[in-house]
C-alpha positions as CSV (number, residue, x, y, z in Angstrom):
1,X,58.0,59.7,186.3
2,X,60.6,57.9,184.1
3,X,60.5,54.9,186.4
4,X,56.6,54.8,186.3
5,X,56.7,55.0,182.5
6,X,59.2,52.1,182.4
7,X,57.0,50.0,184.6
8,X,54.0,50.7,182.4
9,X,56.0,49.8,179.3
10,X,57.3,46.6,180.9
11,X,53.7,45.6,181.8
12,X,52.5,46.3,178.3
13,X,55.3,44.2,176.8
14,X,54.5,41.4,179.2
15,X,50.8,41.5,178.1
16,X,51.9,41.5,174.5
17,X,54.1,38.5,175.0
18,X,51.3,36.6,176.7
19,X,48.9,37.5,173.9
20,X,51.3,36.4,171.2
21,X,51.9,33.1,172.9
22,X,48.2,32.5,173.1
23,X,47.8,33.4,169.4
24,X,50.7,31.2,168.3
25,X,50.6,27.9,170.2
26,X,53.8,25.9,169.8
27,X,55.9,29.0,169.2
28,X,58.5,30.6,171.4
29,X,61.1,33.2,170.7
30,X,63.6,30.5,169.8
31,X,61.5,27.6,168.5
32,X,58.5,26.4,166.6
33,X,57.0,22.9,167.2
34,X,55.7,21.1,164.2
35,X,54.3,17.5,164.0
36,X,54.2,14.8,161.4
37,X,53.2,11.1,161.2
38,X,54.8,8.6,158.8
39,X,54.9,4.8,158.2
40,X,58.5,4.4,159.2
41,X,57.6,0.7,159.7
42,X,54.9,-1.6,158.5
43,X,53.6,-2.5,155.0
44,X,54.3,1.0,153.6
45,X,57.6,1.7,155.2
46,X,59.2,2.4,151.8
47,X,57.2,5.7,151.5
48,X,58.0,6.4,155.2
49,X,61.4,7.5,153.8
50,X,59.7,10.7,152.9
51,X,59.8,11.6,156.6
52,X,63.5,10.9,156.8
53,X,64.2,13.1,153.9
54,X,62.1,15.9,155.5
55,X,63.8,15.4,158.9
56,X,67.2,15.7,157.2
57,X,66.2,19.0,155.5
58,X,64.9,20.4,158.8
59,X,68.3,19.5,160.3
60,X,69.9,21.6,157.6
61,X,67.6,24.5,158.3
62,X,68.5,24.4,162.0
63,X,72.2,24.2,161.3
64,X,71.8,27.4,159.2
65,X,70.3,29.1,162.2
66,X,66.7,28.3,161.7
67,X,64.1,30.7,160.2
68,X,63.8,34.2,161.6
69,X,65.9,33.1,164.6
70,X,63.7,30.1,165.4
71,X,64.8,26.5,165.2
72,X,62.3,24.0,164.0
73,X,61.4,21.3,166.5
74,X,59.9,18.8,164.1
75,X,58.4,15.8,166.0
76,X,57.9,12.8,163.7
77,X,55.9,9.8,164.8
78,X,55.7,6.3,163.3
79,X,52.2,4.9,162.8
80,X,53.2,1.8,160.8
81,X,50.4,2.7,158.3
82,X,47.9,1.9,161.0
83,X,45.0,4.4,161.5
84,X,44.5,3.6,165.2
85,X,48.2,4.4,165.8
86,X,47.8,7.6,163.8
87,X,45.0,8.8,166.0
88,X,47.0,8.1,169.1
89,X,50.1,9.9,167.8
90,X,48.2,12.9,166.5
91,X,46.5,13.4,169.8
92,X,49.8,13.3,171.6
93,X,51.3,15.8,169.2
94,X,48.4,18.2,169.8
95,X,47.6,17.7,173.5
96,X,51.0,16.8,175.0
97,X,53.6,18.2,172.6
98,X,51.4,21.2,171.8
99,X,52.6,21.6,168.2
100,X,51.8,24.8,166.2
101,X,50.6,22.7,163.2
102,X,50.9,19.5,161.3
103,X,53.1,19.3,158.2
104,X,53.5,16.5,155.7
105,X,51.4,13.9,157.5
106,X,51.6,10.8,155.3
107,X,49.0,8.1,154.5
108,X,45.4,8.4,153.2
109,X,43.8,6.2,155.9
110,X,45.7,8.0,158.7
111,X,44.9,11.5,157.5
112,X,41.2,10.5,157.1
113,X,41.2,9.1,160.6
114,X,42.5,12.3,162.2
115,X,41.1,15.1,159.9
116,X,38.0,15.7,161.9
117,X,39.9,15.9,165.2
118,X,42.5,18.3,163.8
119,X,39.7,20.5,162.4
120,X,37.9,20.6,165.7
121,X,41.1,21.6,167.5
122,X,41.9,24.3,164.8
123,X,45.2,22.7,163.8
124,X,46.4,23.4,160.2
125,X,47.4,20.3,158.4
126,X,49.7,21.5,155.6
127,X,51.1,19.6,152.6
128,X,49.5,16.3,153.5
129,X,51.0,13.4,151.6
130,X,47.9,11.9,150.2
131,X,46.2,12.5,146.9
132,X,42.7,11.5,148.2
133,X,40.4,13.8,146.3
134,X,38.2,14.5,149.3
135,X,40.9,16.7,150.8
136,X,41.0,19.0,147.8
137,X,37.7,20.6,148.9
138,X,38.6,23.9,150.6
139,X,35.1,24.2,151.8
140,X,35.2,20.9,153.6
141,X,38.9,21.1,154.7
142,X,39.6,24.8,155.1
143,X,42.8,24.2,157.2
144,X,44.3,21.6,154.9
145,X,46.6,21.8,151.9
146,X,47.6,18.8,149.8
147,X,51.2,17.8,148.9
148,X,50.4,15.3,146.1
149,X,48.6,15.5,142.9
150,X,45.1,14.3,143.6
151,X,44.5,10.6,142.8
152,X,41.5,11.5,140.7
153,X,43.7,13.9,138.6
154,X,46.4,11.3,138.4
155,X,43.9,8.6,137.4
156,X,42.5,10.9,134.7
157,X,46.0,11.5,133.3
158,X,46.5,7.7,133.0
159,X,43.1,7.2,131.5
160,X,43.9,9.8,128.8
161,X,47.3,8.2,128.2
162,X,45.7,4.7,127.7
163,X,43.1,6.1,125.4
164,X,45.7,7.9,123.2
165,X,48.1,4.9,123.0
166,X,45.7,2.0,123.1
167,X,42.4,3.4,121.9
168,X,40.7,0.1,121.1
169,X,42.1,-2.0,124.0
170,X,40.6,-3.1,127.3
171,X,42.3,-1.8,130.5
172,X,42.9,-3.4,133.8
173,X,43.2,-1.7,137.2
174,X,44.8,-3.4,140.2
175,X,44.0,-1.1,143.1
176,X,44.6,-0.8,146.8
177,X,41.2,-1.0,148.6
178,X,41.2,2.5,150.1
179,X,40.9,6.1,148.9
180,X,44.2,5.8,147.1
181,X,43.1,3.0,144.8
182,X,39.4,3.9,144.7
183,X,40.0,7.4,143.4
184,X,41.9,6.0,140.4
185,X,39.0,3.8,139.6
186,X,36.6,6.8,140.1
187,X,38.7,8.8,137.6
188,X,38.5,6.0,134.9
189,X,34.7,5.8,135.5
190,X,34.3,9.5,135.0
191,X,36.6,9.6,131.9
192,X,35.1,6.6,130.1
193,X,31.5,7.2,131.2
194,X,29.1,4.6,129.8
195,X,31.9,2.7,128.2
196,X,33.6,2.0,131.5
197,X,32.1,-1.5,132.1
198,X,33.1,-2.7,128.7
199,X,36.5,-1.0,128.6
200,X,37.8,-1.5,132.2
201,X,38.2,-4.5,134.5
202,X,39.3,-4.1,138.2
203,X,40.7,-6.1,141.0
204,X,41.4,-4.8,144.6
205,X,43.6,-5.9,147.4
206,X,44.1,-4.9,151.1
207,X,47.5,-3.9,152.5
208,X,47.3,-7.0,154.8
209,X,47.4,-9.4,151.8
210,X,50.7,-11.3,151.6
211,X,50.5,-11.4,147.8
212,X,48.4,-10.1,144.8
213,X,49.3,-13.0,142.5
214,X,45.7,-14.2,142.1
215,X,44.5,-10.7,141.2
216,X,47.1,-10.3,138.5
217,X,46.1,-13.7,137.0
218,X,42.5,-12.7,137.0
219,X,43.2,-9.4,135.3
220,X,45.4,-11.1,132.6
221,X,42.6,-13.5,131.9
222,X,40.3,-10.5,131.0
223,X,42.4,-9.9,127.9
224,X,43.4,-6.4,128.9
225,X,46.3,-4.8,127.1
226,X,46.8,-1.9,129.5
227,X,47.4,-2.3,133.3
228,X,47.3,0.4,135.9
229,X,48.7,-0.5,139.3
230,X,47.3,2.0,141.9
231,X,48.8,1.3,145.3
232,X,52.0,1.3,147.4
233,X,55.5,0.2,146.4
234,X,55.4,-3.3,148.0
235,X,52.4,-4.4,145.9
236,X,53.5,-2.6,142.8
237,X,56.7,-4.5,142.8
238,X,54.9,-7.8,143.3
239,X,52.6,-7.0,140.4
240,X,55.3,-6.0,138.0
241,X,57.3,-9.2,138.9
242,X,54.2,-11.4,138.5
243,X,53.3,-9.9,135.1
244,X,56.7,-10.7,133.8
245,X,56.6,-14.2,135.2
246,X,53.4,-15.1,133.4
247,X,54.4,-13.4,130.2
248,X,51.6,-10.8,130.1
249,X,52.7,-8.2,127.5
250,X,50.5,-5.4,129.0
251,X,51.4,-1.7,128.9
252,X,51.9,-1.0,132.6
253,X,51.4,2.3,134.4
254,X,52.3,2.6,138.1
255,X,51.1,5.5,140.2
256,X,53.4,8.2,141.5
257,X,53.7,6.9,145.1
258,X,55.0,3.6,143.7
259,X,57.5,5.1,141.2
260,X,60.6,4.8,143.4
261,X,63.5,2.9,141.9
262,X,64.6,1.6,145.2
263,X,61.2,0.7,146.6
264,X,59.5,-0.6,143.5
265,X,61.7,-1.1,140.4
266,X,64.6,-2.9,142.1
267,X,62.5,-5.3,144.1
268,X,60.5,-6.0,141.0
269,X,63.7,-6.6,139.0
270,X,64.8,-3.7,136.8
271,X,64.7,-6.0,133.8
272,X,61.1,-6.9,134.5
273,X,60.1,-3.3,134.7
274,X,61.4,-2.2,131.3
275,X,58.7,-0.2,129.6
276,X,56.8,0.5,132.8
277,X,55.3,4.1,132.9
278,X,54.6,6.5,135.7
279,X,53.8,10.1,136.4
280,X,56.2,12.1,138.5
281,X,56.6,15.6,139.9
282,X,60.4,15.5,140.3
283,X,63.6,14.9,138.5
284,X,65.1,11.5,138.9
285,X,68.5,11.4,140.8
286,X,69.5,8.2,138.9
287,X,68.9,9.9,135.5
288,X,72.3,10.9,134.2
289,X,70.8,13.7,132.0
290,X,70.5,15.7,135.3
291,X,74.3,15.3,136.1
292,X,75.0,19.0,135.5
293,X,71.6,20.4,136.7
294,X,72.2,22.9,139.5
295,X,69.2,21.7,141.5
296,X,70.2,18.1,141.3
297,X,73.9,18.9,142.1
298,X,72.7,20.8,145.2
299,X,70.5,17.9,146.2
300,X,73.3,15.3,145.9
301,X,75.6,17.5,148.0
302,X,72.8,17.7,150.6
303,X,72.3,14.0,150.4
304,X,75.9,13.2,150.9
305,X,76.0,15.4,154.0
306,X,72.7,14.5,155.7
307,X,71.7,11.1,154.3
308,X,75.2,9.6,153.8
309,X,75.1,5.9,153.2
310,X,71.4,5.8,152.0
311,X,70.4,5.2,148.4
312,X,70.4,8.5,146.5
313,X,68.2,6.8,143.8
314,X,65.4,6.5,146.3
315,X,63.0,9.3,145.2
316,X,61.0,9.2,148.5
317,X,64.0,10.9,150.1
318,X,63.9,13.5,147.3
319,X,60.2,14.1,147.9
320,X,60.9,14.6,151.6
321,X,63.6,17.1,150.7
322,X,61.2,19.0,148.5
323,X,58.7,19.0,151.4
324,X,61.4,20.5,153.5
325,X,62.0,23.3,151.0
326,X,58.2,24.0,151.0
327,X,58.2,24.2,154.8
328,X,61.1,26.6,154.8
329,X,59.3,28.7,152.1
330,X,56.1,28.7,154.2
331,X,57.7,29.7,157.5
332,X,59.7,32.4,155.8
333,X,56.6,33.8,154.1
334,X,54.8,33.8,157.5
335,X,57.4,36.2,158.8
336,X,56.9,37.1,162.5
337,X,53.2,36.0,162.5
338,X,53.3,32.3,163.2
339,X,49.7,32.2,164.4
340,X,47.7,29.2,163.1
341,X,45.5,31.6,161.1
342,X,48.5,33.0,159.3
343,X,50.1,29.6,158.7
344,X,47.0,28.4,156.8
345,X,46.6,31.7,155.1
346,X,50.1,31.7,153.7
347,X,49.9,28.0,152.8
348,X,47.0,29.0,150.6
349,X,49.0,31.9,149.1
350,X,52.1,30.2,147.5
351,X,52.7,31.9,144.2
352,X,54.8,30.7,141.3
353,X,57.0,28.5,143.5
354,X,59.5,26.5,141.5
355,X,61.4,23.8,143.3
356,X,65.0,23.1,142.1
357,X,64.4,19.4,141.8
358,X,60.9,19.5,140.4
359,X,60.3,18.3,136.9
360,X,60.7,21.1,134.4
361,X,57.5,23.1,133.9
362,X,55.9,22.2,137.2
363,X,55.0,25.2,139.3
364,X,53.2,25.5,142.7
365,X,50.4,27.9,143.0
366,X,47.8,27.8,145.8
367,X,45.0,30.2,146.6
368,X,42.0,30.4,148.9
369,X,40.1,28.5,146.2
370,X,42.9,25.9,145.5
371,X,44.6,24.0,148.2
372,X,46.5,21.7,145.8
373,X,50.2,22.3,145.6
374,X,50.6,20.0,142.5
375,X,48.1,19.7,139.7
376,X,50.3,18.2,136.9
377,X,52.5,15.2,136.3
378,X,55.4,14.5,133.9
379,X,55.1,11.0,132.3
380,X,58.2,8.9,132.2
381,X,59.2,5.4,131.1
382,X,61.6,2.9,132.7
383,X,64.4,2.0,130.3
384,X,66.0,-0.7,132.4
385,X,68.5,1.6,134.0
386,X,66.7,5.0,134.4
387,X,63.5,6.9,133.9
388,X,63.1,8.6,130.5
389,X,60.8,11.6,130.2
390,X,57.9,11.4,127.7
391,X,56.5,14.6,126.3
392,X,55.5,17.7,128.4
393,X,53.8,17.9,131.8
394,X,50.1,17.0,131.6
395,X,47.0,17.7,133.8
396,X,43.7,16.0,134.4
397,X,41.6,18.4,132.4
398,X,39.4,17.1,129.6
399,X,41.0,17.4,126.2
């Protein structure tokens, strides 16, 4: 009788194990597979450092024993900022590697190219590194959460800033010819309404362009006193340098993805960037005012161990580190239920999460109605040696 009972229990446990495996693809008793795609090479390789920061943090998690006894097998692919490569890599991650979910996929065009496929396969795409406003619709993308302030929100913040500081001026926008840049233009159009055409002049560029010198010259000729550069670091650096060369005394704002000291300010020439403004979600490692900050001290100790020899001033590493903390928080919150359904449920249930390296006052709250992890930015100004904070965190709501 005892032996019969034992056999029955064994069979039930076996069935339970099979059912659990089916409910949680990419998950075993000792591992969870997660996928990500980054531009480690190509025209946007500077922001690909986000992936390296994240990978370093995953390494630190695994060295601490993983989460609930499981190590993270994070598979990061390089798409060189090319959507066809993104499609190829995402298919491999899903169909060959059999990941549990995607986390921190970077690049608006690549995310757009693979969103429908991932939705059809029921793969959560968590904390995507794009601010494209279309992905903030929970109804349209129920298995997606965003890891950047939406570009429309960001653009609105900059439009409000220009109106407050240069109320009677004309504004110029140099924008990348994709969702990243177009959403910033859309925000200015919504903010200024019928006055847009007489207040704002725009010029676009493609990431294949070798230079944006002609666009900058055209915008200067418009008489604009404010310039928003909405793109990626390579072109933001070119634009700042060209503005300085031609003696255009415009008030310059660069978008958050281009606010890295190493990727944008240094190539532009720190002296050329004095006075440049940007919104941010994190503290700046090069800002000495954070020298005794516990969160920054912990980050620098982490950096020395896991990214030794790299540039600690490069904030794309810091952003990747923050993404890693969010991944750890998410998996811990999921507990023993690592089904795809619970992964997206918990990613839409992050409550009052404060990251130790986030700008003061910025808190993450998601819900079934809000898939945006960040909704505010801290404005800052480049002094020539560091970023200096301006005022309090701001959002994109109408005043």
